[in-house]
N, C-alpha and C positions, 0 to 999 in steps of 0.2 A: 407539563411543560418541562423541557430540559433546562437545568440550571446553567448559569454561565460557567460555574466551576466545572461541572461535569463535561460540558462541551470542550472547555480548555484542556482538561485532563485527557479527554479522548483525542483531541488534536495532537497533543504531545505524544501519546502512544502511537498515533499514525506517523508522526515524524520519525519516531524510533523505528517503526516498521519500514519506512522509506529508506532510512539510512542503512539498515541491515540489508535490505534488498539491493541497494546501490553497491554496497560492498561485495555482495555475492555476484552481482552482475559484472563488476570489474574483475573479481577473482576468476569468474567463469571465462571472461575474455582472455585472461592470461593463461589459465590452466586447462582450458577447454572442458573436458568431461570429468576432471578430477574432483570437483566439488559438487557433484550431482545431487547429493543428499541435501546439502545446505542450500543449493539453488532452488530445489523443489520446496524446501521449507520456507524460503523467502517468498516464493510465489504463493504459497498457501497463506502466509501471514498477510500478504497484500489482499488476497481474496477475502479473508476474514475481515480485514479492516474495511473493505468496500461494503461488505454485507452489513457490518455494524453501523457504518455511516448511514446506509439506507434506512436502517431501523431507527437510529437516533434522529434522523431528519423529520420523522413523523411527529415528534414532540417538540421540535425546535421552532423558535420564532424566525421571522424573516431574515434578520441579520445572521443568526446562527446557521440557518439553512444555506445562506450564501457562503459562509466560511466552510461548512461541511461539503458543499458542492465543489468548491475550489480544491479542497483536499482530495475529494473523490477523483477529480480530474487528474491530479498529480499521481495518485495511486494507480489509476487505470492506465495512464500513459506509460509508467515504468513497467507495469504488469505486461502490457502489450509488447514493449520493447524486449522484455525478457523472454516472452513466449516466441516472438519472431526469431530471436537469437537462438533459442533452443531448437526451433524447427530448422533453421539454416544449418545447424551442426549435424543434423541427422542424415 
């Protein structure tokens, strides 16, 4: 079973990934293609976070699963927005 501390630490890392991705999304909106490497890195961090959440959910209790589910939705929403923005610029 996942410990409360491990879930909280992981959620904090997810928040950091979200913040980094949001910064790159905003920078990308302003600079278009100039931050392509950072933008791709942010998308990769989001994908890794989603995959890790899926794995961590397997050993989480109901309350933790709910927290992880909500975080996964946030990660995937930003990921989708970034992908659509990237596709629109091509």
